[in-house]
Structures are given as C-alpha cells and as structure tokens.
PQR file of N, CA, C, O and H, with PARSE charges and radii, in Angstrom:
ATOM      1  N   MET A   1     -28.002 -57.444  57.648 -0.4000 1.5000
ATOM      2  CA  MET A   1     -29.158 -57.913  56.916 -0.0000 2.0000
ATOM      3  C   MET A   1     -30.372 -57.020  57.182  0.5500 1.7000
ATOM      4  O   MET A   1     -31.189 -56.780  56.293 -0.5500 1.4000
ATOM      5  N   LYS A   2     -30.475 -56.532  58.423 -0.4000 1.5000
ATOM      6  CA  LYS A   2     -31.612 -55.695  58.770 -0.0000 2.0000
ATOM      7  C   LYS A   2     -31.548 -54.356  58.046  0.5500 1.7000
ATOM      8  O   LYS A   2     -32.582 -53.798  57.679 -0.5500 1.4000
ATOM      9  H   LYS A   2     -29.811 -56.727  59.146  0.4000 1.0000
ATOM     10  N   ASN A   3     -30.335 -53.836  57.837 -0.4000 1.5000
ATOM     11  CA  ASN A   3     -30.183 -52.570  57.119 -0.0000 2.0000
ATOM     12  C   ASN A   3     -30.584 -52.710  55.660  0.5500 1.7000
ATOM     13  O   ASN A   3     -31.139 -51.777  55.080 -0.5500 1.4000
ATOM     14  H   ASN A   3     -29.494 -54.289  58.135  0.4000 1.0000
ATOM     15  N   ASN A   4     -30.310 -53.870  55.054 -0.4000 1.5000
ATOM     16  CA  ASN A   4     -30.700 -54.094  53.668 -0.0000 2.0000
ATOM     17  C   ASN A   4     -32.216 -54.112  53.517  0.5500 1.7000
ATOM     18  O   ASN A   4     -32.749 -53.572  52.547 -0.5500 1.4000
ATOM     19  H   ASN A   4     -29.859 -54.628  55.525  0.4000 1.0000
ATOM     20  N   ALA A   5     -32.912 -54.728  54.467 -0.4000 1.5000
ATOM     21  CA  ALA A   5     -34.376 -54.768  54.421 -0.0000 2.0000
ATOM     22  C   ALA A   5     -34.953 -53.365  54.583  0.5500 1.7000
ATOM     23  O   ALA A   5     -35.920 -53.003  53.914 -0.5500 1.4000
ATOM     24  H   ALA A   5     -32.479 -55.166  55.255  0.4000 1.0000
ATOM     25  N   ARG A   6     -34.361 -52.588  55.466 -0.4000 1.5000
ATOM     26  CA  ARG A   6     -34.837 -51.212  55.683 -0.0000 2.0000
ATOM     27  C   ARG A   6     -34.574 -50.360  54.446  0.5500 1.7000
ATOM     28  O   ARG A   6     -35.417 -49.552  54.056 -0.5500 1.4000
ATOM     29  H   ARG A   6     -33.575 -52.882  56.010  0.4000 1.0000
ATOM     30  N   ALA A   7     -33.409 -50.539  53.829 -0.4000 1.5000
ATOM     31  CA  ALA A   7     -33.078 -49.769  52.629 -0.0000 2.0000
ATOM     32  C   ALA A   7     -33.991 -50.146  51.466  0.5500 1.7000
ATOM     33  O   ALA A   7     -34.421 -49.273  50.712 -0.5500 1.4000
ATOM     34  H   ALA A   7     -32.725 -51.196  54.146  0.4000 1.0000
ATOM     35  N   SER A   8     -34.289 -51.422  51.315 -0.4000 1.5000
ATOM     36  CA  SER A   8     -35.171 -51.826  50.221 -0.0000 2.0000
ATOM     37  C   SER A   8     -36.589 -51.318  50.439  0.5500 1.7000
ATOM     38  O   SER A   8     -37.262 -50.951  49.475 -0.5500 1.4000
ATOM     39  H   SER A   8     -33.940 -52.131  51.928  0.4000 1.0000
ATOM     40  N   LYS A   9     -37.055 -51.288  51.675 -0.4000 1.5000
ATOM     41  CA  LYS A   9     -38.384 -50.731  51.946 -0.0000 2.0000
ATOM     42  C   LYS A   9     -38.427 -49.248  51.632  0.5500 1.7000
ATOM     43  O   LYS A   9     -39.423 -48.739  51.117 -0.5500 1.4000
ATOM     44  H   LYS A   9     -36.509 -51.586  52.458  0.4000 1.0000
ATOM     45  N   LEU A  10     -37.337 -48.557  51.947 -0.4000 1.5000
ATOM     46  CA  LEU A  10     -37.268 -47.127  51.642 -0.0000 2.0000
ATOM     47  C   LEU A  10     -37.281 -46.886  50.134  0.5500 1.7000
ATOM     48  O   LEU A  10     -37.953 -45.972  49.654 -0.5500 1.4000
ATOM     49  H   LEU A  10     -36.528 -48.970  52.365  0.4000 1.0000
ATOM     50  N   ILE A  11     -36.547 -47.697  49.396 -0.4000 1.5000
ATOM     51  CA  ILE A  11     -36.520 -47.556  47.944 -0.0000 2.0000
ATOM     52  C   ILE A  11     -37.890 -47.846  47.348  0.5500 1.7000
ATOM     53  O   ILE A  11     -38.338 -47.127  46.455 -0.5500 1.4000
ATOM     54  H   ILE A  11     -36.001 -48.439  49.786  0.4000 1.0000
ATOM     55  N   TYR A  12     -38.566 -48.896  47.832 -0.4000 1.5000
ATOM     56  CA  TYR A  12     -39.913 -49.203  47.341 -0.0000 2.0000
ATOM     57  C   TYR A  12     -40.881 -48.067  47.646  0.5500 1.7000
ATOM     58  O   TYR A  12     -41.724 -47.731  46.815 -0.5500 1.4000
ATOM     59  H   TYR A  12     -38.201 -49.479  48.558  0.4000 1.0000
ATOM     60  N   ALA A  13     -40.768 -47.477  48.825 -0.4000 1.5000
ATOM     61  CA  ALA A  13     -41.634 -46.357  49.182 -0.0000 2.0000
ATOM     62  C   ALA A  13     -41.373 -45.149  48.287  0.5500 1.7000
ATOM     63  O   ALA A  13     -42.306 -44.446  47.898 -0.5500 1.4000
ATOM     64  H   ALA A  13     -40.083 -47.750  49.500  0.4000 1.0000
ATOM     65  N   MET A  14     -40.109 -44.911  47.964 -0.4000 1.5000
ATOM     66  CA  MET A  14     -39.777 -43.787  47.096 -0.0000 2.0000
ATOM     67  C   MET A  14     -40.309 -44.001  45.686  0.5500 1.7000
ATOM     68  O   MET A  14     -40.820 -43.065  45.073 -0.5500 1.4000
ATOM     69  H   MET A  14     -39.351 -45.482  48.279  0.4000 1.0000
ATOM     70  N   PHE A  15     -40.196 -45.225  45.160 -0.4000 1.5000
ATOM     71  CA  PHE A  15     -40.770 -45.525  43.841 -0.0000 2.0000
ATOM     72  C   PHE A  15     -42.286 -45.365  43.862  0.5500 1.7000
ATOM     73  O   PHE A  15     -42.867 -44.840  42.913 -0.5500 1.4000
ATOM     74  H   PHE A  15     -39.780 -45.986  45.658  0.4000 1.0000
ATOM     75  N   PHE A  16     -42.925 -45.810  44.930 -0.4000 1.5000
ATOM     76  CA  PHE A  16     -44.386 -45.698  45.055 -0.0000 2.0000
ATOM     77  C   PHE A  16     -44.807 -44.231  45.057  0.5500 1.7000
ATOM     78  O   PHE A  16     -45.731 -43.849  44.339 -0.5500 1.4000
ATOM     79  H   PHE A  16     -42.453 -46.236  45.702  0.4000 1.0000
ATOM     80  N   LEU A  17     -44.131 -43.410  45.861 -0.4000 1.5000
ATOM     81  CA  LEU A  17     -44.469 -41.991  45.924 -0.0000 2.0000
ATOM     82  C   LEU A  17     -44.170 -41.278  44.611  0.5500 1.7000
ATOM     83  O   LEU A  17     -44.897 -40.366  44.219 -0.5500 1.4000
ATOM     84  H   LEU A  17     -43.381 -43.720  46.444  0.4000 1.0000
ATOM     85  N   SER A  18     -43.119 -41.686  43.940 -0.4000 1.5000
ATOM     86  CA  SER A  18     -42.805 -41.107  42.637 -0.0000 2.0000
ATOM     87  C   SER A  18     -43.891 -41.437  41.617  0.5500 1.7000
ATOM     88  O   SER A  18     -44.298 -40.571  40.842 -0.5500 1.4000
ATOM     89  H   SER A  18     -42.528 -42.427  44.258  0.4000 1.0000
ATOM     90  N   GLY A  19     -44.359 -42.674  41.612 -0.4000 1.5000
ATOM     91  CA  GLY A  19     -45.422 -43.071  40.696 -0.0000 2.0000
ATOM     92  C   GLY A  19     -46.720 -42.348  40.970  0.5500 1.7000
ATOM     93  O   GLY A  19     -47.415 -41.932  40.043 -0.5500 1.4000
ATOM     94  H   GLY A  19     -44.028 -43.377  42.241  0.4000 1.0000
ATOM     95  N   ILE A  20     -47.051 -42.198  42.247 -0.4000 1.5000
ATOM     96  CA  ILE A  20     -48.291 -41.492  42.600 -0.0000 2.0000
ATOM     97  C   ILE A  20     -48.208 -40.025  42.200  0.5500 1.7000
ATOM     98  O   ILE A  20     -49.174 -39.466  41.681 -0.5500 1.4000
ATOM     99  H   ILE A  20     -46.486 -42.536  42.999  0.4000 1.0000
ATOM    100  N   SER A  21     -47.056 -39.400  42.441 -0.4000 1.5000
ATOM    101  CA  SER A  21     -46.934 -37.989  42.054 -0.0000 2.0000
ATOM    102  C   SER A  21     -47.003 -37.833  40.537  0.5500 1.7000
ATOM    103  O   SER A  21     -47.545 -36.844  40.044 -0.5500 1.4000
ATOM    104  H   SER A  21     -46.272 -39.854  42.862  0.4000 1.0000
ATOM    105  N   GLY A  22     -46.461 -38.795  39.792 -0.4000 1.5000
ATOM    106  CA  GLY A  22     -46.567 -38.750  38.338 -0.0000 2.0000
ATOM    107  C   GLY A  22     -48.008 -38.855  37.866  0.5500 1.7000
ATOM    108  O   GLY A  22     -48.416 -38.150  36.943 -0.5500 1.4000
ATOM    109  H   GLY A  22     -46.020 -39.598  40.192  0.4000 1.0000
ATOM    110  N   LEU A  23     -48.777 -39.730  38.495 -0.4000 1.5000
ATOM    111  CA  LEU A  23     -50.190 -39.862  38.127 -0.0000 2.0000
ATOM    112  C   LEU A  23     -50.982 -38.604  38.476  0.5500 1.7000
ATOM    113  O   LEU A  23     -51.882 -38.210  37.734 -0.5500 1.4000
ATOM    114  H   LEU A  23     -48.446 -40.302  39.245  0.4000 1.0000
ATOM    115  N   ILE A  24     -50.654 -37.981  39.590 -0.4000 1.5000
ATOM    116  CA  ILE A  24     -51.343 -36.740  39.971 -0.0000 2.0000
ATOM    117  C   ILE A  24     -51.028 -35.636  38.962  0.5500 1.7000
ATOM    118  O   ILE A  24     -51.925 -34.917  38.522 -0.5500 1.4000
ATOM    119  H   ILE A  24     -49.922 -38.301  40.193  0.4000 1.0000
ATOM    120  N   TYR A  25     -49.740 -35.505  38.596 -0.4000 1.5000
ATOM    121  CA  TYR A  25     -49.377 -34.503  37.593 -0.0000 2.0000
ATOM    122  C   TYR A  25     -50.066 -34.780  36.266  0.5500 1.7000
ATOM    123  O   TYR A  25     -50.530 -33.853  35.602 -0.5500 1.4000
ATOM    124  H   TYR A  25     -49.012 -36.090  38.953  0.4000 1.0000
ATOM    125  N   GLU A  26     -50.136 -36.031  35.880 -0.4000 1.5000
ATOM    126  CA  GLU A  26     -50.787 -36.378  34.617 -0.0000 2.0000
ATOM    127  C   GLU A  26     -52.261 -35.991  34.638  0.5500 1.7000
ATOM    128  O   GLU A  26     -52.779 -35.467  33.652 -0.5500 1.4000
ATOM    129  H   GLU A  26     -49.759 -36.784  36.419  0.4000 1.0000
ATOM    130  N   THR A  27     -52.929 -36.240  35.739 -0.4000 1.5000
ATOM    131  CA  THR A  27     -54.346 -35.885  35.854 -0.0000 2.0000
ATOM    132  C   THR A  27     -54.541 -34.371  35.798  0.5500 1.7000
ATOM    133  O   THR A  27     -55.456 -33.878  35.137 -0.5500 1.4000
ATOM    134  H   THR A  27     -52.509 -36.666  36.541  0.4000 1.0000
ATOM    135  N   VAL A  28     -53.686 -33.649  36.488 -0.4000 1.5000
ATOM    136  CA  VAL A  28     -53.798 -32.182  36.483 -0.0000 2.0000
ATOM    137  C   VAL A  28     -53.564 -31.623  35.085  0.5500 1.7000
ATOM    138  O   VAL A  28     -54.316 -30.765  34.620 -0.5500 1.4000
ATOM    139  H   VAL A  28     -52.944 -34.049  37.025  0.4000 1.0000
ATOM    140  N   TRP A  29     -52.520 -32.109  34.415 -0.4000 1.5000
ATOM    141  CA  TRP A  29     -52.242 -31.626  33.074 -0.0000 2.0000
ATOM    142  C   TRP A  29     -53.346 -32.004  32.095  0.5500 1.7000
ATOM    143  O   TRP A  29     -53.664 -31.233  31.190 -0.5500 1.4000
ATOM    144  H   TRP A  29     -51.910 -32.806  34.792  0.4000 1.0000
ATOM    145  N   LEU A  30     -53.928 -33.177  32.268 -0.4000 1.5000
ATOM    146  CA  LEU A  30     -55.026 -33.581  31.390 -0.0000 2.0000
ATOM    147  C   LEU A  30     -56.218 -32.652  31.555  0.5500 1.7000
ATOM    148  O   LEU A  30     -56.849 -32.267  30.571 -0.5500 1.4000
ATOM    149  H   LEU A  30     -53.670 -33.803  33.003  0.4000 1.0000
ATOM    150  N   ARG A  31     -56.524 -32.296  32.771 -0.4000 1.5000
ATOM    151  CA  ARG A  31     -57.653 -31.379  33.000 -0.0000 2.0000
ATOM    152  C   ARG A  31     -57.362 -29.985  32.457  0.5500 1.7000
ATOM    153  O   ARG A  31     -58.246 -29.324  31.912 -0.5500 1.4000
ATOM    154  H   ARG A  31     -56.011 -32.609  33.571  0.4000 1.0000
ATOM    155  N   MET A  32     -56.120 -29.544  32.611 -0.4000 1.5000
ATOM    156  CA  MET A  32     -55.771 -28.213  32.105 -0.0000 2.0000
ATOM    157  C   MET A  32     -55.777 -28.182  30.575  0.5500 1.7000
ATOM    158  O   MET A  32     -56.295 -27.238  29.977 -0.5500 1.4000
ATOM    159  H   MET A  32     -55.402 -30.080  33.054  0.4000 1.0000
ATOM    160  N   LEU A  33     -55.211 -29.199  29.947 -0.4000 1.5000
ATOM    161  CA  LEU A  33     -55.152 -29.212  28.491 -0.0000 2.0000
ATOM    162  C   LEU A  33     -56.502 -29.488  27.847  0.5500 1.7000
ATOM    163  O   LEU A  33     -56.752 -29.045  26.726 -0.5500 1.4000
ATOM    164  H   LEU A  33     -54.790 -29.965  30.433  0.4000 1.0000
ATOM    165  N   SER A  34     -57.373 -30.212  28.538 -0.4000 1.5000
ATOM    166  CA  SER A  34     -58.689 -30.446  27.955 -0.0000 2.0000
ATOM    167  C   SER A  34     -59.505 -29.153  27.914  0.5500 1.7000
ATOM    168  O   SER A  34     -60.403 -29.014  27.084 -0.5500 1.4000
ATOM    169  H   SER A  34     -57.169 -30.571  29.449  0.4000 1.0000
ATOM    170  N   ARG A  35     -59.203 -28.217  28.796 -0.4000 1.5000
ATOM    171  CA  ARG A  35     -59.863 -26.905  28.720 -0.0000 2.0000
ATOM    172  C   ARG A  35     -59.356 -26.107  27.521  0.5500 1.7000
ATOM    173  O   ARG A  35     -60.116 -25.386  26.875 -0.5500 1.4000
ATOM    174  H   ARG A  35     -58.473 -28.329  29.471  0.4000 1.0000
ATOM    175  N   ILE A  36     -58.076 -26.245  27.235 -0.4000 1.5000
ATOM    176  CA  ILE A  36     -57.490 -25.474  26.135 -0.0000 2.0000
ATOM    177  C   ILE A  36     -57.805 -26.124  24.792  0.5500 1.7000
ATOM    178  O   ILE A  36     -58.254 -25.456  23.861 -0.5500 1.4000
ATOM    179  H   ILE A  36     -57.458 -26.831  27.760  0.4000 1.0000
ATOM    180  N   LEU A  37     -57.564 -27.442  24.697 -0.4000 1.5000
ATOM    181  CA  LEU A  37     -57.736 -28.134  23.424 -0.0000 2.0000
ATOM    182  C   LEU A  37     -59.170 -28.567  23.164  0.5500 1.7000
ATOM    183  O   LEU A  37     -59.543 -28.808  22.016 -0.5500 1.4000
ATOM    184  H   LEU A  37     -57.199 -27.985  25.454  0.4000 1.0000
ATOM    185  N   GLY A  38     -59.959 -28.668  24.185 -0.4000 1.5000
ATOM    186  CA  GLY A  38     -61.362 -29.005  24.006 -0.0000 2.0000
ATOM    187  C   GLY A  38     -61.642 -30.483  23.877  0.5500 1.7000
ATOM    188  O   GLY A  38     -62.691 -30.942  24.329 -0.5500 1.4000
ATOM    189  H   GLY A  38     -59.656 -28.472  25.118  0.4000 1.0000
ATOM    190  N   ASN A  39     -60.762 -31.233  23.287 -0.4000 1.5000
ATOM    191  CA  ASN A  39     -60.987 -32.659  23.094 -0.0000 2.0000
ATOM    192  C   ASN A  39     -59.971 -33.433  23.922  0.5500 1.7000
ATOM    193  O   ASN A  39     -58.773 -33.161  23.836 -0.5500 1.4000
ATOM    194  H   ASN A  39     -59.910 -30.859  22.920  0.4000 1.0000
ATOM    195  N   THR A  40     -60.417 -34.374  24.706 -0.4000 1.5000
ATOM    196  CA  THR A  40     -59.507 -35.079  25.594 -0.0000 2.0000
ATOM    197  C   THR A  40     -58.586 -36.033  24.843  0.5500 1.7000
ATOM    198  O   THR A  40     -57.540 -36.412  25.370 -0.5500 1.4000
ATOM    199  H   THR A  40     -61.390 -34.595  24.776  0.4000 1.0000
ATOM    200  N   VAL A  41     -58.947 -36.426  23.633 -0.4000 1.5000
ATOM    201  CA  VAL A  41     -58.056 -37.287  22.856 -0.0000 2.0000
ATOM    202  C   VAL A  41     -56.776 -36.537  22.508  0.5500 1.7000
ATOM    203  O   VAL A  41     -55.683 -37.094  22.619 -0.5500 1.4000
ATOM    204  H   VAL A  41     -59.797 -36.118  23.205  0.4000 1.0000
ATOM    205  N   TYR A  42     -56.899 -35.295  22.093 -0.4000 1.5000
ATOM    206  CA  TYR A  42     -55.729 -34.492  21.772 -0.0000 2.0000
ATOM    207  C   TYR A  42     -54.925 -34.163  23.031  0.5500 1.7000
ATOM    208  O   TYR A  42     -53.695 -34.188  23.010 -0.5500 1.4000
ATOM    209  H   TYR A  42     -57.786 -34.843  22.003  0.4000 1.0000
ATOM    210  N   ALA A  43     -55.610 -33.861  24.104 -0.4000 1.5000
ATOM    211  CA  ALA A  43     -54.921 -33.551  25.355 -0.0000 2.0000
ATOM    212  C   ALA A  43     -54.148 -34.767  25.856  0.5500 1.7000
ATOM    213  O   ALA A  43     -53.015 -34.635  26.319 -0.5500 1.4000
ATOM    214  H   ALA A  43     -56.610 -33.841  24.121  0.4000 1.0000
ATOM    215  N   THR A  44     -54.751 -35.942  25.768 -0.4000 1.5000
ATOM    216  CA  THR A  44     -54.074 -37.165  26.187 -0.0000 2.0000
ATOM    217  C   THR A  44     -52.875 -37.461  25.294  0.5500 1.7000
ATOM    218  O   THR A  44     -51.844 -37.927  25.778 -0.5500 1.4000
ATOM    219  H   THR A  44     -55.671 -36.049  25.393  0.4000 1.0000
ATOM    220  N   SER A  45     -52.998 -37.201  24.018 -0.4000 1.5000
ATOM    221  CA  SER A  45     -51.886 -37.423  23.092 -0.0000 2.0000
ATOM    222  C   SER A  45     -50.716 -36.499  23.406  0.5500 1.7000
ATOM    223  O   SER A  45     -49.562 -36.924  23.360 -0.5500 1.4000
ATOM    224  H   SER A  45     -53.836 -36.822  23.624  0.4000 1.0000
ATOM    225  N   VAL A  46     -51.001 -35.253  23.722 -0.4000 1.5000
ATOM    226  CA  VAL A  46     -49.940 -34.304  24.060 -0.0000 2.0000
ATOM    227  C   VAL A  46     -49.235 -34.730  25.344  0.5500 1.7000
ATOM    228  O   VAL A  46     -48.008 -34.673  25.427 -0.5500 1.4000
ATOM    229  H   VAL A  46     -51.939 -34.908  23.760  0.4000 1.0000
ATOM    230  N   ILE A  47     -50.002 -35.153  26.341 -0.4000 1.5000
ATOM    231  CA  ILE A  47     -49.413 -35.577  27.609 -0.0000 2.0000
ATOM    232  C   ILE A  47     -48.568 -36.831  27.414  0.5500 1.7000
ATOM    233  O   ILE A  47     -47.469 -36.925  27.961 -0.5500 1.4000
ATOM    234  H   ILE A  47     -50.999 -35.199  26.274  0.4000 1.0000
ATOM    235  N   LEU A  48     -49.062 -37.788  26.648 -0.4000 1.5000
ATOM    236  CA  LEU A  48     -48.315 -39.015  26.395 -0.0000 2.0000
ATOM    237  C   LEU A  48     -47.031 -38.727  25.622  0.5500 1.7000
ATOM    238  O   LEU A  48     -45.982 -39.296  25.925 -0.5500 1.4000
ATOM    239  H   LEU A  48     -49.954 -37.713  26.204  0.4000 1.0000
ATOM    240  N   ALA A  49     -47.109 -37.856  24.637 -0.4000 1.5000
ATOM    241  CA  ALA A  49     -45.919 -37.500  23.862 -0.0000 2.0000
ATOM    242  C   ALA A  49     -44.888 -36.787  24.736  0.5500 1.7000
ATOM    243  O   ALA A  49     -43.691 -37.046  24.615 -0.5500 1.4000
ATOM    244  H   ALA A  49     -47.961 -37.394  24.391  0.4000 1.0000
ATOM    245  N   ALA A  50     -45.337 -35.899  25.606 -0.4000 1.5000
ATOM    246  CA  ALA A  50     -44.408 -35.198  26.499 -0.0000 2.0000
ATOM    247  C   ALA A  50     -43.766 -36.170  27.484  0.5500 1.7000
ATOM    248  O   ALA A  50     -42.579 -36.051  27.787 -0.5500 1.4000
ATOM    249  H   ALA A  50     -46.310 -35.688  25.705  0.4000 1.0000
ATOM    250  N   PHE A  51     -44.538 -37.126  27.984 -0.4000 1.5000
ATOM    251  CA  PHE A  51     -44.003 -38.123  28.920 -0.0000 2.0000
ATOM    252  C   PHE A  51     -42.948 -38.988  28.237  0.5500 1.7000
ATOM    253  O   PHE A  51     -41.876 -39.225  28.794 -0.5500 1.4000
ATOM    254  H   PHE A  51     -45.502 -37.224  27.738  0.4000 1.0000
ATOM    255  N   MET A  52     -43.256 -39.456  27.031 -0.4000 1.5000
ATOM    256  CA  MET A  52     -42.308 -40.308  26.312 -0.0000 2.0000
ATOM    257  C   MET A  52     -41.055 -39.513  25.911  0.5500 1.7000
ATOM    258  O   MET A  52     -39.950 -40.053  25.935 -0.5500 1.4000
ATOM    259  H   MET A  52     -44.127 -39.264  26.579  0.4000 1.0000
ATOM    260  N   ALA A  53     -41.221 -38.252  25.548 -0.4000 1.5000
ATOM    261  CA  ALA A  53     -40.065 -37.423  25.219 -0.0000 2.0000
ATOM    262  C   ALA A  53     -39.192 -37.213  26.454  0.5500 1.7000
ATOM    263  O   ALA A  53     -37.965 -37.218  26.352 -0.5500 1.4000
ATOM    264  H   ALA A  53     -42.119 -37.814  25.528  0.4000 1.0000
ATOM    265  N   GLY A  54     -39.803 -37.032  27.596 -0.4000 1.5000
ATOM    266  CA  GLY A  54     -39.037 -36.896  28.839 -0.0000 2.0000
ATOM    267  C   GLY A  54     -38.256 -38.155  29.173  0.5500 1.7000
ATOM    268  O   GLY A  54     -37.111 -38.081  29.619 -0.5500 1.4000
ATOM    269  H   GLY A  54     -40.800 -37.027  27.678  0.4000 1.0000
ATOM    270  N   LEU A  55     -38.874 -39.313  28.959 -0.4000 1.5000
ATOM    271  CA  LEU A  55     -38.154 -40.574  29.175 -0.0000 2.0000
ATOM    272  C   LEU A  55     -36.979 -40.712  28.218  0.5500 1.7000
ATOM    273  O   LEU A  55     -35.890 -41.123  28.619 -0.5500 1.4000
ATOM    274  H   LEU A  55     -39.805 -39.373  28.597  0.4000 1.0000
ATOM    275  N   ALA A  56     -37.200 -40.371  26.961 -0.4000 1.5000
ATOM    276  CA  ALA A  56     -36.136 -40.497  25.964 -0.0000 2.0000
ATOM    277  C   ALA A  56     -34.984 -39.541  26.256  0.5500 1.7000
ATOM    278  O   ALA A  56     -33.821 -39.936  26.181 -0.5500 1.4000
ATOM    279  H   ALA A  56     -38.085 -40.037  26.636  0.4000 1.0000
ATOM    280  N   ILE A  57     -35.293 -38.300  26.586 -0.4000 1.5000
ATOM    281  CA  ILE A  57     -34.242 -37.318  26.875 -0.0000 2.0000
ATOM    282  C   ILE A  57     -33.475 -37.705  28.133  0.5500 1.7000
ATOM    283  O   ILE A  57     -32.248 -37.616  28.167 -0.5500 1.4000
ATOM    284  H   ILE A  57     -36.238 -37.979  26.647  0.4000 1.0000
ATOM    285  N   GLY A  58     -34.194 -38.134  29.163 -0.4000 1.5000
ATOM    286  CA  GLY A  58     -33.527 -38.561  30.393 -0.0000 2.0000
ATOM    287  C   GLY A  58     -32.638 -39.767  30.179  0.5500 1.7000
ATOM    288  O   GLY A  58     -31.543 -39.843  30.737 -0.5500 1.4000
ATOM    289  H   GLY A  58     -35.191 -38.206  29.135  0.4000 1.0000
ATOM    290  N   SER A  59     -33.099 -40.709  29.377 -0.4000 1.5000
ATOM    291  CA  SER A  59     -32.292 -41.883  29.078 -0.0000 2.0000
ATOM    292  C   SER A  59     -31.066 -41.513  28.262  0.5500 1.7000
ATOM    293  O   SER A  59     -29.985 -42.065  28.471 -0.5500 1.4000
ATOM    294  H   SER A  59     -33.988 -40.648  28.923  0.4000 1.0000
ATOM    295  N   PHE A  60     -31.228 -40.592  27.344 -0.4000 1.5000
ATOM    296  CA  PHE A  60     -30.103 -40.165  26.511 -0.0000 2.0000
ATOM    297  C   PHE A  60     -29.051 -39.442  27.339  0.5500 1.7000
ATOM    298  O   PHE A  60     -27.856 -39.709  27.208 -0.5500 1.4000
ATOM    299  H   PHE A  60     -32.105 -40.143  27.175  0.4000 1.0000
ATOM    300  N   VAL A  61     -29.498 -38.531  28.187 -0.4000 1.5000
ATOM    301  CA  VAL A  61     -28.560 -37.721  28.967 -0.0000 2.0000
ATOM    302  C   VAL A  61     -27.899 -38.564  30.063  0.5500 1.7000
ATOM    303  O   VAL A  61     -26.674 -38.559  30.189 -0.5500 1.4000
ATOM    304  H   VAL A  61     -30.469 -38.314  28.293  0.4000 1.0000
ATOM    305  N   LEU A  62     -28.685 -39.275  30.841 -0.4000 1.5000
ATOM    306  CA  LEU A  62     -28.127 -40.037  31.955 -0.0000 2.0000
ATOM    307  C   LEU A  62     -27.545 -41.375  31.531  0.5500 1.7000
ATOM    308  O   LEU A  62     -26.821 -42.000  32.305 -0.5500 1.4000
ATOM    309  H   LEU A  62     -29.679 -39.280  30.738  0.4000 1.0000
ATOM    310  N   GLY A  63     -27.840 -41.824  30.336 -0.4000 1.5000
ATOM    311  CA  GLY A  63     -27.276 -43.076  29.844 -0.0000 2.0000
ATOM    312  C   GLY A  63     -25.797 -42.970  29.540  0.5500 1.7000
ATOM    313  O   GLY A  63     -25.111 -43.986  29.427 -0.5500 1.4000
ATOM    314  H   GLY A  63     -28.429 -41.317  29.707  0.4000 1.0000
ATOM    315  N   LYS A  64     -25.305 -41.766  29.409 -0.4000 1.5000
ATOM    316  CA  LYS A  64     -23.886 -41.564  29.146 -0.0000 2.0000
ATOM    317  C   LYS A  64     -23.036 -41.806  30.397  0.5500 1.7000
ATOM    318  O   LYS A  64     -21.828 -42.021  30.297 -0.5500 1.4000
ATOM    319  H   LYS A  64     -25.863 -40.941  29.502  0.4000 1.0000
ATOM    320  N   TYR A  65     -23.663 -41.770  31.561 -0.4000 1.5000
ATOM    321  CA  TYR A  65     -22.948 -41.882  32.810 -0.0000 2.0000
ATOM    322  C   TYR A  65     -23.395 -43.130  33.583  0.5500 1.7000
ATOM    323  O   TYR A  65     -24.116 -43.021  34.574 -0.5500 1.4000
ATOM    324  H   TYR A  65     -24.644 -41.595  31.642  0.4000 1.0000
ATOM    325  N   PRO A  66     -22.971 -44.300  33.134 -0.5600 1.5000
ATOM    326  CA  PRO A  66     -23.376 -45.491  33.864  0.2800 2.0000
ATOM    327  C   PRO A  66     -22.652 -45.592  35.200  0.5500 1.7000
ATOM    328  O   PRO A  66     -21.543 -45.084  35.368 -0.5500 1.4000
ATOM    329  N   GLY A  67     -23.299 -46.252  36.131 -0.4000 1.5000
ATOM    330  CA  GLY A  67     -22.710 -46.442  37.441 -0.0000 2.0000
ATOM    331  C   GLY A  67     -21.607 -47.494  37.405  0.5500 1.7000
ATOM    332  O   GLY A  67     -21.339 -48.083  36.358 -0.5500 1.4000
ATOM    333  H   GLY A  67     -24.200 -46.664  35.994  0.4000 1.0000
ATOM    334  N   PRO A  68     -20.977 -47.724  38.533 -0.5600 1.5000
ATOM    335  CA  PRO A  68     -19.921 -48.729  38.578  0.2800 2.0000
ATOM    336  C   PRO A  68     -20.476 -50.127  38.329  0.5500 1.7000
ATOM    337  O   PRO A  68     -21.565 -50.476  38.784 -0.5500 1.4000
ATOM    338  N   ARG A  69     -19.705 -50.908  37.604 -0.4000 1.5000
ATOM    339  CA  ARG A  69     -20.143 -52.281  37.279 -0.0000 2.0000
ATOM    340  C   ARG A  69     -19.238 -53.269  37.977  0.5500 1.7000
ATOM    341  O   ARG A  69     -18.028 -53.068  38.078 -0.5500 1.4000
ATOM    342  H   ARG A  69     -18.820 -50.625  37.235  0.4000 1.0000
ATOM    343  N   LYS A  70     -19.833 -54.321  38.447 -0.4000 1.5000
ATOM    344  CA  LYS A  70     -19.067 -55.398  39.061 -0.0000 2.0000
ATOM    345  C   LYS A  70     -18.737 -56.423  37.999  0.5500 1.7000
ATOM    346  O   LYS A  70     -19.598 -56.803  37.206 -0.5500 1.4000
ATOM    347  H   LYS A  70     -20.816 -54.484  38.364  0.4000 1.0000
ATOM    348  N   THR A  71     -17.512 -56.865  37.979 -0.4000 1.5000
ATOM    349  CA  THR A  71     -17.133 -57.895  37.025 -0.0000 2.0000
ATOM    350  C   THR A  71     -17.488 -59.243  37.601  0.5500 1.7000
ATOM    351  O   THR A  71     -17.380 -59.474  38.805 -0.5500 1.4000
ATOM    352  H   THR A  71     -16.812 -56.556  38.623  0.4000 1.0000
ATOM    353  N   VAL A  72     -17.910 -60.122  36.729 -0.4000 1.5000
ATOM    354  CA  VAL A  72     -18.322 -61.448  37.173 -0.0000 2.0000
ATOM    355  C   VAL A  72     -17.194 -62.429  37.007  0.5500 1.7000
ATOM    356  O   VAL A  72     -17.348 -63.607  37.329 -0.5500 1.4000
ATOM    357  H   VAL A  72     -17.998 -59.934  35.751  0.4000 1.0000
TER
END
C-alpha cells in the first residue's frame, strides 16, 4: 500500500512539472511570436492552433496502440 501512495505522488509530481513546463514554453513562444507578428491576438492564435494540432496528432498516433485492458 505504501508503494502505491509513493507511485501516485510521483505521477502527480510528473504531471505538475509537465504542466508547468508547457506553460513556460507557451509564454516563451508567445513573446517570440508577438515580436514577429506584432499583434498578440495572432500570436496567441498560432500557439493555440499548434497546441491543438499537437494534441490531435499525438492522439491519432498513440491511439492506435492502446495498453492492456482488464476484463470485467
């Protein structure tokens, strides 16, 4: 039982760090694109579109390989 609690804390920490790194990358890209595009609305739209495209491509590629399922 103690190993399960430790593993879940590790997974939560990894999700937290992943989310923070994503927000940092988003902020950096927004600042870089606002210099190029000049308007932050367009820069934000490009970043949002790239993020959603990455989610869609990742879901498409990795969705073909589901993990093992337990039968009920």
